[in-house]
VOMITI-858114 format. One record per residue (C-alpha): residue in three letters; z, x, y. Coordinates in steps of 0.1 Angstrom, whole numbers, padded with zeros to 4 digits, always signed. Example, Ala and Ser with C-alpha at 12.3 -4.5 7.8 and 13.67 -1.06 7.14 Angstrom:
ALA+0078+0123-0045
SER+0071+0137-0011
END
This chain:
MET+0497+0497+0017
ASP+0526+0507-0007
GLY+0527+0479-0034
THR+0541+0453-0006
GLU+0522+0422-0001
THR+0520+0403+0029
ARG+0515+0366+0035
GLN+0486+0351+0051
ARG+0485+0323+0077
ARG+0468+0295+0069
PRO+0441+0278+0099
GLU+0468+0253+0102
GLU+0500+0276+0109
LEU+0480+0297+0131
GLY+0478+0268+0155
LEU+0445+0273+0160
LEU+0431+0242+0141
HIS+0454+0219+0158
GLY+0433+0191+0159
LEU+0408+0202+0129
SER+0435+0193+0102
THR+0461+0160+0106
GLY+0493+0185+0119
ARG+0508+0188+0087
LEU+0508+0219+0068
PRO+0486+0216+0035
GLU+0505+0216+0000
ALA+0512+0256-0009
SER+0513+0248-0046
GLU+0476+0238-0054
ASP+0457+0269-0057
GLY+0488+0294-0061
PRO+0514+0314-0040
LEU+0504+0322-0007
SER+0505+0362-0009
VAL+0477+0385-0010
PRO+0473+0425-0010
GLU+0473+0441+0028
SER+0438+0456+0026
GLN+0424+0418+0017
ARG+0440+0402+0045
VAL+0411+0384+0069
ALA+0416+0381+0108
PRO+0413+0348+0121
LYS+0383+0340+0136
PRO+0384+0319+0170
LEU+0366+0284+0162
GLY+0341+0266+0188
PRO+0360+0235+0207
GLU+0343+0210+0190
LEU+0360+0219+0157
SER+0391+0225+0169
ARG+0390+0189+0184
GLU+0382+0174+0150
THR+0400+0144+0132
THR+0398+0122+0104
LEU+0380+0096+0131
SER+0355+0120+0150
ILE+0344+0132+0114
GLY+0338+0096+0103
LEU+0319+0086+0137
GLN+0295+0121+0138
VAL+0289+0114+0103
THR+0282+0079+0102
VAL+0252+0071+0126
PRO+0233+0100+0106
PHE+0244+0087+0069
LEU+0232+0057+0077
PHE+0198+0068+0096
ALA+0195+0090+0063
GLY+0200+0061+0043
LEU+0174+0039+0063
GLY+0147+0065+0059
LEU+0157+0067+0021
SER+0150+0032+0019
GLY+0114+0039+0038
ALA+0109+0064+0013
GLY+0112+0043-0014
ILE+0092+0011-0002
LEU+0063+0038+0010
LEU+0064+0056-0028
ASN+0062+0019-0040
TYR+0033+0015-0019
PHE+0014+0047-0024
GLN+0017+0049-0061
HIS-0014+0025-0060
TRP-0038+0043-0039
PRO-0065+0059-0058
VAL-0057+0092-0055
PHE-0022+0086-0071
THR-0039+0064-0102
GLU-0065+0092-0110
VAL-0050+0122-0103
LYS-0019+0121-0126
ASP+0000+0146-0117
LEU+0002+0138-0083
LEU+0033+0115-0091
THR+0046+0146-0109
LEU+0048+0165-0077
VAL+0069+0140-0054
PRO+0103+0149-0063
PRO+0101+0185-0060
LEU+0080+0182-0031
VAL+0105+0157-0015
GLY+0132+0178-0028
LEU+0125+0206-0007
LYS+0145+0190+0024
GLY+0175+0201+0002
ASN+0162+0233-0009
LEU+0144+0247+0021
GLU+0155+0221+0054
MET+0191+0210+0042
THR+0200+0250+0038
LEU+0185+0261+0069
ALA+0205+0230+0087
SER+0233+0249+0071
ARG+0226+0283+0082
LEU+0223+0272+0112
SER+0251+0249+0117
THR+0275+0279+0105
ALA+0257+0299+0131
ALA+0258+0275+0161
ASN+0301+0271+0149
THR+0304+0313+0147
GLY+0290+0319+0181
GLN+0261+0336+0170
ILE+0234+0319+0190
ASP+0248+0314+0221
GLY+0229+0341+0237
PRO+0194+0335+0243
ARG+0177+0367+0227
GLU+0200+0361+0198
GLN+0190+0326+0193
HIS+0154+0336+0194
ARG+0151+0356+0167
VAL+0178+0336+0148
ILE+0157+0307+0149
SER+0122+0322+0146
SER+0133+0345+0114
ASN+0146+0309+0096
LEU+0118+0291+0106
ALA+0094+0317+0096
LEU+0114+0321+0061
ILE+0112+0284+0050
GLN+0074+0287+0055
VAL+0074+0317+0030
GLN+0095+0294+0004
ALA+0076+0266+0009
ALA+0042+0280+0006
VAL+0054+0297-0026
VAL+0074+0268-0041
GLY+0045+0243-0032
LEU+0021+0263-0052
LEU+0046+0269-0080
ALA+0053+0227-0080
ALA+0020+0224-0087
VAL+0016+0247-0117
ALA+0047+0233-0131
ALA+0032+0200-0129
LEU+0001+0205-0143
LEU+0016+0227-0172
LEU+0039+0196-0175
GLY+0011+0172-0178
ALA-0005+0193-0202
ALA+0027+0196-0227
SER+0026+0158-0223
GLY-0009+0153-0240
GLN-0030+0150-0206
GLU-0061+0168-0203
LEU-0068+0196-0179
ASP-0096+0189-0150
ALA-0099+0219-0131
VAL-0111+0195-0095
GLU-0081+0176-0103
ALA-0061+0206-0107
GLU-0076+0220-0071
VAL-0067+0190-0054
LEU-0028+0191-0065
CYS-0026+0225-0057
ALA-0041+0219-0020
SER-0022+0190-0015
SER+0012+0203-0025
VAL+0011+0238-0005
ILE-0003+0221+0026
THR+0022+0194+0019
ALA+0054+0220+0015
PHE+0039+0241+0042
LEU+0036+0213+0073
ALA+0065+0196+0064
ALA+0084+0228+0067
CYS+0074+0235+0096
ALA+0079+0199+0107
LEU+0116+0195+0095
GLY+0125+0227+0107
MET+0114+0225+0142
LEU+0135+0195+0139
MET+0160+0206+0128
VAL+0165+0237+0153
CYS+0167+0209+0181
ILE+0192+0193+0166
VAL+0215+0218+0161
ILE+0212+0237+0194
GLY+0213+0196+0211
ALA+0248+0190+0191
ARG+0261+0224+0202
LYS+0253+0222+0236
LEU+0268+0183+0231
GLY+0295+0192+0222
VAL+0294+0176+0185
ASN+0298+0197+0153
PRO+0264+0199+0140
ASP+0274+0203+0104
ASN+0280+0165+0102
ILE+0248+0156+0118
ALA+0218+0180+0108
THR+0220+0176+0070
PRO+0217+0138+0068
ILE+0190+0136+0099
ALA+0169+0162+0077
ALA+0175+0139+0046
SER+0162+0108+0065
LEU+0133+0123+0080
GLY+0122+0146+0051
ASP+0111+0120+0022
LEU+0091+0100+0047
ILE+0073+0126+0063
THR+0070+0146+0030
LEU+0058+0114+0014
SER+0035+0105+0036
ILE+0023+0136+0045
LEU+0015+0143+0005
ALA-0001+0104+0004
PHE-0030+0112+0032
VAL-0036+0150+0025
SER-0045+0143-0013
SER-0064+0114-0001
PHE-0083+0132+0019
PHE-0091+0160-0007
HIS-0094+0135-0033
LYS-0123+0119-0014
HIS-0139+0150-0005
ARG-0134+0164-0044
ASP-0172+0170-0046
SER-0168+0203-0017
ARG-0168+0228-0035
TYR-0151+0253-0016
LEU-0131+0231+0007
THR-0099+0233-0014
PRO-0099+0271-0024
LEU-0108+0277+0013
VAL-0077+0257+0027
CYS-0053+0274+0000
ILE-0065+0309+0010
GLY-0061+0302+0044
PHE-0026+0288+0043
THR-0015+0317+0018
ALA-0031+0345+0044
LEU-0004+0333+0072
ILE+0028+0343+0044
PRO+0025+0378+0054
LEU+0029+0367+0092
CYS+0059+0350+0086
ILE+0073+0375+0063
LEU+0069+0403+0093
ILE+0088+0373+0118
ALA+0116+0371+0091
LYS+0119+0407+0087
GLN+0137+0404+0126
ASN+0168+0390+0107
PRO+0188+0411+0082
PRO+0207+0382+0066
VAL+0172+0362+0062
VAL+0155+0396+0047
LYS+0184+0396+0022
ILE+0176+0355+0011
LEU+0135+0365+0015
LYS+0144+0391-0011
PHE+0170+0375-0031
GLY+0172+0337-0028
TRP+0148+0324-0048
PHE+0165+0318-0080
PRO+0182+0287-0068
ILE+0153+0266-0051
VAL+0128+0276-0078
LEU+0153+0266-0105
ALA+0155+0232-0087
MET+0118+0230-0082
LEU+0116+0232-0119
VAL+0148+0210-0127
SER+0127+0176-0098
SER+0098+0186-0117
PHE+0107+0175-0149
GLY+0123+0141-0131
GLY+0089+0141-0117
LEU+0075+0140-0151
ILE+0099+0111-0162
LEU+0088+0091-0131
ASN+0050+0094-0138
LYS+0055+0082-0173
THR+0074+0053-0161
ILE+0063+0040-0129
SER+0037+0023-0136
LYS+0048+0002-0168
GLN+0062-0034-0160
GLN+0096-0029-0177
PHE+0101-0003-0146
ARG+0093-0021-0122
GLY+0111-0017-0087
MET+0122+0021-0101
ALA+0101+0036-0072
VAL+0118+0014-0045
PHE+0152+0027-0061
ALA+0145+0065-0064
PRO+0144+0079-0037
ILE+0179+0062-0024
ILE+0201+0069-0051
CYS+0194+0104-0053
GLY+0192+0106-0019
VAL+0225+0093-0006
GLY+0250+0118-0033
GLY+0227+0144-0020
ASN+0231+0141+0016
LEU+0269+0138+0016
VAL+0271+0169-0007
ALA+0249+0182+0016
ILE+0275+0175+0045
GLN+0308+0188+0028
THR+0290+0218+0013
SER+0278+0229+0048
ARG+0309+0218+0066
ILE+0333+0237+0043
SER+0308+0271+0046
THR+0312+0273+0079
TYR+0350+0269+0070
LEU+0343+0298+0053
HIS+0326+0320+0077
LEU+0354+0311+0102
TRP+0380+0324+0082
SER+0376+0351+0055
THR+0347+0369+0050
PRO+0326+0374+0016
GLY+0340+0382-0015
VAL+0375+0370-0003
LEU+0385+0337-0005
PRO+0412+0328+0019
LEU+0447+0323+0000
TRP+0451+0288+0002
MET+0412+0282-0022
LYS+0415+0314-0044
LYS+0414+0294-0074
ARG+0376+0290-0086
TRP+0385+0256-0102
PRO+0405+0235-0071
ASN+0426+0209-0080
PRO+0414+0173-0077
ARG+0442+0162-0055
SER+0439+0192-0032
THR+0402+0183-0031
PHE+0409+0149-0017
CYS+0446+0141-0012
SER+0456+0169+0008
SER+0458+0175+0042
GLU+0433+0203+0053
ILE+0405+0191+0069
ASN+0381+0201+0038
SER+0398+0172+0019
MET+0403+0149+0049
SER+0363+0152+0053
ALA+0356+0145+0015
ARG+0379+0112+0019
VAL+0355+0105+0050
LEU+0328+0109+0029
LEU+0332+0092-0003
PHE+0343+0061+0023
LEU+0308+0055+0030
VAL+0293+0057-0001
VAL+0300+0018-0015
PRO+0289+0005+0022
GLY+0262+0026+0026
HIS+0250+0015-0008
LEU+0254-0020-0001
ILE+0235-0017+0034
PHE+0207+0002+0019
PHE+0203-0023-0010
SER+0204-0054+0011
ILE+0176-0039+0029
ILE+0155-0030-0002
TYR+0159-0065-0018
LEU+0151-0081+0015
VAL+0118-0060+0019
GLU+0110-0064-0019
GLY+0124-0095-0029
GLN+0123-0107-0063
SER+0111-0072-0078
VAL+0144-0061-0075
PRO+0176-0074-0096
ASN+0206-0088-0076
ASP+0228-0105-0103
LYS+0266-0092-0094
THR+0269-0071-0126
PHE+0238-0051-0118
VAL+0252-0048-0084
GLY+0284-0035-0097
LEU+0274-0011-0120
TYR+0245+0004-0092
LEU+0281+0008-0065
LEU+0302+0024-0090
ALA+0277+0046-0108
GLY+0268+0057-0070
LEU+0308+0064-0060
VAL+0313+0081-0093
GLN+0281+0104-0084
VAL+0292+0115-0051
THR+0335+0117-0064
ILE+0316+0146-0088
LEU+0292+0162-0061
LEU+0321+0163-0034
TYR+0346+0182-0062
LEU+0318+0203-0075
ALA+0308+0211-0037
GLU+0345+0229-0033
ALA+0345+0246-0071
THR+0306+0258-0062
VAL+0313+0268-0024
ARG+0346+0292-0034
LEU+0324+0304-0067
THR+0298+0320-0047
TRP+0318+0328-0019
ASN+0340+0352-0040
GLN+0305+0370-0054
ALA+0300+0373-0018
LEU+0270+0348-0015
ASP+0264+0329+0013
PRO+0273+0290+0001
ASP+0244+0281+0026
ASP+0217+0292+0008
HIS+0228+0289-0032
CYS+0251+0257-0028
ILE+0230+0231-0017
PRO+0199+0234-0039
TYR+0218+0233-0068
LEU+0242+0204-0062
THR+0211+0181-0044
GLY+0193+0185-0079
LEU+0225+0180-0100
GLY+0229+0149-0075
ASP+0191+0140-0086
LEU+0205+0143-0124
LEU+0236+0123-0120
ALA+0218+0098-0102
ALA+0193+0091-0134
LEU+0220+0091-0158
PRO+0230+0053-0150
ARG+0196+0041-0154
THR+0196+0048-0191
GLY+0234+0029-0194
PRO+0233-0002-0175
GLY+0191-0005-0184
ARG+0202-0022-0216
ALA+0214-0055-0196
HIS+0184-0051-0169
PRO+0150-0047-0180
LEU+0142-0028-0148
PHE+0150+0005-0168
CYS+0149-0001-0200
SER+0126+0013-0224
GLN+0117+0042-0249
HIS+0118+0064-0226
SER+0149+0061-0221
CYS+0160+0086-0249
GLN+0134+0110-0231
SER+0149+0109-0202
VAL+0183+0115-0213
SER+0173+0146-0231
VAL+0154+0162-0208
LEU+0187+0152-0183
ALA+0208+0170-0206
PHE+0188+0199-0209
SER+0179+0202-0169
LEU+0220+0194-0167
SER+0225+0230-0188
LEU+0203+0247-0170
GLU+0224+0237-0138
GLN+0254+0249-0156
ILE+0236+0281-0167
SER+0223+0291-0134
LEU+0256+0284-0118
PHE+0283+0306-0139
END
């Protein structure tokens, strides 16, 4: 064009998202003037029927049940962790507890990103044909198997190094048990959860339900339970047979030998090949950050003044991660429908959005953010009640603690939802897929934000009060700075 600019129309203005918003035009002034060079105009793409009918009520109904189901899974994971920590393998293999956060966090790094990618593919019609569906699904499943095996081994190495740095002696037999348990747990959990995600996304598509609303919470609900259970039983098996010299090396070699086959399958899909080559930084960095949390957990969980921390750890960290994963997946789908990588829609062109446009505008992403924020307090009250009923006197229940607990959860999710909008815009503007890059960062950051309140209210509650609070703050601050550097 000869220097003139034309107006890029929002989805609501095109009339194709009648049910996707409240029916009113969003505020045009939040993210700048509505003009864009003709060369950067993006043609709108047709929406799936389930997206075009979404309202506040439909989003709330679709999200609430999976969210509550996920919370029950997180509560169960906390109770399981409180039980497993007393098993001989957890008391004798000191670094095994350090593995719990990074391995459990793989659901955010792998399964949630898989669910987000498949949800986007379903909503954009990429898996409607049987042949294309088989290619996309098989390549994505093979991808997460490769990622799980590699990250599982790296997590074990990180746990050993952190243990050695904190003064623990390095035992060769325990190192073999740790590495074999980590690799097999990551591999089997990724396989089970990956197949489950495929079934959920395809089923939701056939039922006319938006998979963005349900896939990631269900991945979270079962991810912790499955991963913890596999880790406990596999590590116990290897610990009992630790005198068998060649057992753990042969198992590790056998699972490692499957990686080339998985790579060949993954290469069927060019976008997956790109992830296979360049998508390692987010998941490895998230694993390293989680490993610091695992070290803190390992050093404090057995102390009397931290009694009950094992029960709360999954639920405090998981709720924020579940909700931000839903929002990230939804915004990613929105951008795939209305733009192309590297070009933001005009109404989202600011890197740092106005908080008012994130939570208080009439746009669909703001509407879903309000719905998710509304679920925080009731959800935490339900999950807290379940934990209290099961664990009884080991859980503090005075009004001050409960109030601070709910406030911390609300602040955590508010920050994460805002950062979800900002990080998705940033990655999209750099021609990166938010489905692959944002969720690991945000779930890892959610773990850090969830840990911070335990160093504050703990002064009034011995549950979280000890000399390790200062160490926790230092490690968390360092980890948070790593997150910010990696994001920007």
